[in-house]
C-alpha positions in Angstrom: -26.0 1.8 -39.1 -22.9 3.9 -37.5 -20.2 3.5 -34.5 -22.4 4.6 -32.1 -25.4 2.0 -32.5 -23.4 -0.9 -33.5 -21.6 -0.7 -29.7 -24.5 -0.6 -28.3 -26.2 -3.9 -29.9 -25.7 -7.2 -28.6 -22.7 -9.2 -28.4 -24.1 -12.0 -26.8 -26.3 -13.4 -23.9 -25.1 -15.0 -20.9 -27.2 -16.6 -17.6 -30.0 -14.9 -19.3 -28.0 -11.1 -19.3 -27.6 -9.1 -22.8 -23.6 -8.1 -22.8 -23.4 -5.0 -25.6 -20.6 -4.5 -27.2 -20.0 -1.0 -26.0 -19.8 -2.8 -22.6 -17.9 -5.4 -23.0 -15.0 -4.0 -25.4 -15.2 -0.6 -23.0 -14.6 -3.0 -20.2 -11.7 -5.7 -21.8 -9.8 -2.6 -22.3 -10.3 -1.4 -18.9 -8.5 -4.9 -17.1 -5.6 -4.7 -19.7 -5.4 -0.9 -18.6 -5.6 -1.5 -15.1 -2.9 -5.1 -15.9 -0.5 -1.9 -17.7 -1.0 -0.1 -13.9 0.5 -3.2 -11.9 2.9 -3.3 -14.7 3.6 0.3 -14.0 3.3 1.0 -17.8 2.9 4.5 -19.0 0.1 2.9 -21.7 -2.4 2.2 -18.9 -3.2 5.9 -19.2 -3.8 5.8 -23.2 -6.0 2.3 -22.3 -7.8 4.0 -19.4 -8.8 7.3 -22.1 -10.1 4.5 -24.3 -11.6 2.1 -22.6 -13.7 5.9 -20.6 -14.6 7.0 -24.2 -16.2 3.3 -25.4 -18.1 3.3 -21.5 -19.9 6.6 -22.3 -22.1 4.8 -25.1 -22.2 1.8 -22.7 -23.9 4.1 -19.6 -26.0 6.4 -21.9 -27.6 2.8 -23.3 -28.3 1.8 -19.8 -29.3 5.8 -19.1 -26.8 6.1 -16.2 -26.2 9.7 -16.4 -23.9 10.1 -13.5 -21.9 6.6 -15.6 -21.7 8.4 -18.0 -20.2 11.3 -16.1 -17.9 9.7 -14.4 -16.5 8.0 -18.0 -15.9 11.8 -19.2 -14.1 12.5 -15.7 -11.9 8.8 -16.5 -10.8 10.8 -20.1 -9.8 13.9 -18.4 -8.0 12.1 -15.9 -6.6 10.2 -17.6 -4.8 12.5 -19.9 -4.0 14.3 -16.7 -2.3 11.0 -15.2 -0.4 10.6 -18.6 0.8 13.9 -18.5 2.2 13.2 -14.9 4.0 10.1 -15.6 5.6 11.6 -19.0 6.7 14.3 -16.7 9.3 11.7 -15.4 8.9 12.9 -11.6 8.0 9.8 -10.6 10.5 7.8 -12.3 12.8 5.2 -10.5 16.1 4.4 -11.0 15.7 1.6 -13.5 13.6 3.9 -15.5 10.2 3.1 -14.3 7.3 4.4 -12.4 8.4 5.2 -9.1 5.8 3.8 -6.1 5.5 4.6 -2.6 3.1 4.9 0.0 1.4 8.2 0.8 2.1 10.6 3.6 -0.7 10.6 6.5 -1.7 14.4 5.2 -1.5 12.6 1.4 -4.2 10.1 3.3 -6.5 12.4 5.0 -6.8 15.0 1.9 -7.7 11.9 0.2 -9.9 10.2 2.3 -11.5 13.8 3.3 -11.6 14.6 -0.8 -13.2 11.5 -1.5 -15.9 11.8 1.5 -17.1 15.2 0.8 -17.4 14.5 -2.9 -19.3 11.2 -2.7 -21.3 14.0 -0.9 -21.9 17.0 -3.2 -21.9 14.2 -5.9 -24.9 12.8 -4.1 -26.8 15.1 -3.4 -26.5 16.3 -6.8 -28.0 12.7 -8.2 -30.2 12.7 -5.7 -31.7 16.1 -6.3 -31.9 15.3 -10.5 -33.3 12.1 -10.6 -32.3 12.0 -14.4 -28.8 11.9 -13.6 -28.8 8.3 -11.4 -31.5 5.8 -10.3 -29.0 4.8 -7.6 -27.7 8.3 -6.6 -25.3 7.1 -3.5 -24.4 4.4 -4.8 -23.3 6.2 -8.4 -21.9 9.4 -6.0 -19.6 6.4 -4.6 -18.0 4.7 -7.9 -17.7 8.4 -9.1 -16.0 9.7 -6.7 -14.0 7.0 -5.9 -12.5 5.7 -9.2 -11.6 9.7 -9.7 -9.5 9.3 -6.0 -8.1 6.6 -7.3 -6.7 7.4 -10.1 -5.3 10.7 -8.8 -3.3 8.7 -6.3 -2.3 6.2 -9.0 -1.0 9.4 -11.3 1.3 10.3 -7.8 2.4 6.9 -7.6 0.7 6.1 -4.5 0.5 2.1 -3.3 -3.2 3.6 -1.7 -4.7 3.6 -5.0 -5.0 0.0 -5.3 -7.0 0.0 -1.7 -9.6 2.9 -3.4 -10.1 0.4 -6.7 -11.0 -2.0 -4.0 -13.7 0.3 -2.0 -15.0 0.9 -5.8 -15.2 -2.9 -6.3 -17.3 -3.4 -3.2 -20.3 -1.1 -4.7 -18.9 -1.5 -8.2 -20.1 -5.4 -9.3 -23.9 -5.3 -7.3 -24.9 -1.8 -9.4 -23.4 -3.0 -12.2 -25.6 -6.5 -12.2 -28.5 -4.6 -11.2 -28.0 -2.1 -14.1 -28.2 -4.7 -16.4 -24.4 -4.1 -17.6 -23.5 -7.9 -16.9 -20.1 -7.7 -18.0 -19.1 -4.8 -16.2 -20.2 -7.2 -13.0 -18.3 -9.9 -14.2 -15.2 -7.5 -15.2 -15.4 -5.9 -11.4 -15.1 -9.5 -10.4 -12.2 -9.6 -12.4 -10.2 -6.4 -11.6 -10.6 -7.4 -7.6 -8.5 -10.3 -8.6 -5.6 -8.1 -10.1 -6.2 -5.3 -7.9 -5.2 -7.5 -5.2 -2.1 -8.8 -7.3 -1.4 -5.1 -8.5 -1.4 -3.9 -4.5 1.2 -6.7 -3.8 3.3 -5.7 -6.5 3.5 -2.3 -5.3 3.7 -3.0 -1.8 6.6 -4.9 -2.7 8.1 -2.2 -5.5 7.4 0.9 -2.9 10.3 -1.0 -0.1 13.0 -1.3 -2.8 11.9 2.3 -4.4 12.2 3.9 -0.6 15.8 1.4 -0.4 17.4 3.1 -3.4 16.1 6.4 -2.4 17.7 6.4 0.7 20.7 5.0 -1.0 21.0 7.6 -3.3 20.7 10.4 -0.2 23.2 8.9 1.6 25.7 8.8 -1.6 26.6 12.9 -1.9 26.8 12.7 2.0 30.1 10.2 1.7 31.4 11.8 -1.1 31.2 15.6 0.7 32.4 13.8 4.1 35.5 11.9 1.4 36.4 15.3 -0.3 36.6 17.0 3.5 39.0 14.8 4.3 
């Protein structure tokens, strides 16, 4: 038995729903990745990478080609996000990742990109039924996940709002797809997202005050020199 076959074996049954190993392990690591994101730890990205890698097998087993595509995209964006955070451009004074609210322009770009992307992917899934049995819901989750991860990589508080919107559709779709553990995890995601949103919201205010103080210090120094 190879690794792929083992991952898609039944781990246990709960409430009449079969839970396979890939679904359970991939989503458990995904929960850990979300918790690490709440803590602003760079380890969130390798955890998301590993979660995506395992969930490719779960979605392939459920014959959800759109889900497979989404996880492949998650893997790519996880590598990009890891690179972004390692660059240090998002670091606060204490060495952690600085977070902030997006500008109205950034929000507009994210919203427009998400809307256009959902329409484009939804049309693709509709034209090729083999990609997804629920094309518009799958497209919404596919593009919403990408938008959330891009916002996270840029240290934007709005990434938590994006995850909330993904959860609204992700929970019923996962249960109806036979991925019971994914559905349960999405419910737990909701609690973590609300917790993370509160933490990043508060952190964004302290980071904004720190940036404002840094900008004032050179100005005061130059005034003193002139005197």
